[in-house]
C-alpha positions as a Python dict, from the first residue, in 0.01 Angstrom:
ca = {
    (1, 'M'): (0, 0, 0),
    (2, 'K'): (268, -31, 204),
    (3, 'A'): (501, 158, -48),
    (4, 'K'): (307, 435, -71),
    (5, 'I'): (304, 467, 330),
    (6, 'I'): (654, 474, 313),
    (7, 'I'): (694, 714, 31),
    (8, 'G'): (458, 935, 210),
    (9, 'G'): (649, 914, 542),
    (10, 'I'): (960, 1012, 357),
    (11, 'V'): (813, 1323, 185),
    (12, 'V'): (691, 1404, 487),
    (13, 'V'): (1016, 1390, 646),
    (14, 'I'): (1191, 1524, 406),
    (15, 'G'): (933, 1893, 415),
    (16, 'I'): (1030, 1886, 785),
    (17, 'V'): (1358, 1908, 742),
    (18, 'L'): (1365, 2171, 447),
    (19, 'A'): (1097, 2388, 688),
    (20, 'A'): (1325, 2326, 936),
    (21, 'M'): (1663, 2411, 796),
    (22, 'N'): (1427, 2730, 645),
    (23, 'F'): (1338, 2878, 957),
    (24, 'L'): (1711, 2869, 1075),
    (25, 'E'): (1836, 3049, 794),
    (26, 'S'): (1607, 3330, 842),
    (27, 'N'): (1634, 3360, 1194),
    (28, 'V'): (1870, 3651, 1215),
    (29, 'E'): (1896, 3847, 1549),
    (30, 'Y'): (1982, 4164, 1599),
    (31, 'A'): (2357, 4283, 1709),
    (32, 'D'): (2598, 4570, 1731),
    (33, 'F'): (2956, 4514, 1493),
    (34, 'S'): (3145, 4396, 1782),
    (35, 'T'): (2920, 4090, 1863),
    (36, 'A'): (2864, 4012, 1483),
    (37, 'E'): (3276, 4023, 1456),
    (38, 'K'): (3314, 3772, 1723),
    (39, 'S'): (2963, 3549, 1658),
    (40, 'H'): (3086, 3471, 1306),
    (41, 'K'): (2747, 3417, 1192),
    (42, 'K'): (2511, 3590, 983),
    (43, 'V'): (2321, 3908, 1167),
    (44, 'Q'): (2155, 4229, 1149),
    (45, 'V'): (2319, 4561, 1290),
    (46, 'K'): (2106, 4831, 1309),
    (47, 'G'): (2255, 5189, 1289),
    (48, 'E'): (2283, 5485, 1055),
    (49, 'W'): (2503, 5592, 730),
    (50, 'V'): (2786, 5761, 805),
    (51, 'K'): (2797, 6051, 534),
    (52, 'E'): (3090, 6256, 600),
    (53, 'K'): (3320, 5906, 483),
    (54, 'S'): (3305, 5777, 91),
    (55, 'S'): (3068, 5590, -46),
    (56, 'S'): (3095, 5413, -345),
    (57, 'F'): (2950, 5158, -627),
    (58, 'D'): (3181, 4880, -816),
    (59, 'A'): (2984, 4811, -1114),
    (60, 'A'): (3218, 4539, -1234),
    (61, 'S'): (3159, 4350, -938),
    (62, 'V'): (2824, 4505, -870),
    (63, 'K'): (2912, 4594, -501),
    (64, 'F'): (2791, 4882, -277),
    (65, 'S'): (2998, 5020, 9),
    (66, 'F'): (2974, 5284, 293),
    (67, 'Y'): (3070, 5317, 641),
    (68, 'M'): (2811, 5293, 918),
    (69, 'K'): (2781, 5368, 1307),
    (70, 'D'): (2605, 5108, 1513),
    (71, 'D'): (2390, 5199, 1800),
    (72, 'A'): (2727, 5121, 2008),
    (73, 'R'): (2934, 5435, 1796),
    (74, 'R'): (3133, 5176, 1629),
    (75, 'V'): (3230, 5273, 1263),
    (76, 'V'): (3253, 4962, 1014),
    (77, 'K'): (3271, 4987, 649),
    (78, 'V'): (2974, 4768, 480),
    (79, 'V'): (2988, 4620, 134),
    (80, 'L'): (2653, 4505, 19),
    (81, 'D'): (2652, 4244, -289),
    (82, 'G'): (2402, 4435, -466),
    (83, 'A'): (2343, 4808, -564),
    (84, 'K'): (2261, 5103, -384),
    (85, 'P'): (1918, 5039, -209),
    (86, 'N'): (1647, 5290, -328),
    (87, 'N'): (1594, 5593, -140),
    (88, 'F'): (1917, 5550, 45),
    (89, 'E'): (1994, 5908, 101),
    (90, 'L'): (1693, 6028, 287),
    (91, 'A'): (1762, 5703, 533),
    (92, 'T'): (1725, 5834, 886),
    (93, 'S'): (1876, 5455, 1023),
    (94, 'V'): (1975, 5172, 814),
    (95, 'V'): (1942, 4765, 899),
    (96, 'A'): (2224, 4555, 740),
    (97, 'K'): (2191, 4184, 732),
    (98, 'G'): (2507, 3989, 700),
    (99, 'K'): (2844, 3868, 874),
    (100, 'F'): (3235, 3994, 921),
    (101, 'V'): (3470, 3918, 644),
    (102, 'N'): (3771, 4047, 761),
    (103, 'D'): (3753, 4394, 888),
    (104, 'E'): (3439, 4436, 663),
    (105, 'F'): (3076, 4367, 752),
    (106, 'H'): (2967, 4177, 382),
    (107, 'A'): (2573, 4234, 408),
    (108, 'T'): (2370, 4057, 202),
    (109, 'E'): (2051, 4220, 275),
    (110, 'I'): (2014, 4645, 345),
    (111, 'L'): (1711, 4759, 477),
    (112, 'T'): (1626, 5136, 497),
    (113, 'K'): (1380, 5357, 733),
    (114, 'C'): (1284, 5679, 537),
    (115, 'P'): (1139, 5921, 764),
    (116, 'S'): (714, 5935, 688),
    (117, 'K'): (544, 6213, 530),
    (118, 'Y'): (270, 6152, 732),
    (119, 'E'): (440, 6236, 1054),
    (120, 'G'): (452, 6609, 1230),
    (121, 'T'): (525, 6758, 1519),
    (122, 'S'): (282, 6751, 1780),
    (123, 'E'): (218, 7151, 1732),
    (124, 'A'): (123, 7081, 1347),
    (125, 'V'): (-121, 6840, 1456),
    (126, 'K'): (-269, 7068, 1723),
    (127, 'K'): (-271, 7383, 1451),
    (128, 'T'): (-512, 7188, 1257),
    (129, 'L'): (-750, 7104, 1511),
}
């Protein structure tokens, strides 16, 4: 009876520790590039793709790189470990999750916000009424 209680208690403690570690890893705060560079931890940076600068995909290392301008207007090269996200060319804004390595922001995930086909101007809505 005591062995079952001890084993059950150990399983519960391990579960709590794993849940806490998972929560801390998934809790990523927003920052600009300057804050991200100083923090040395994983953050989310919101900005826009700088289309005038080059972007490329390296098939050998499976890395996509592009330049992004954050809300503070700082432009930094972003390197994504993976392929270019779907609808990247249509994105109105980009969120990169990652951290700085040297002078580049290395992202593990890129989220894109594309314009909605359901959004319209207030004049267009008035005309339909």
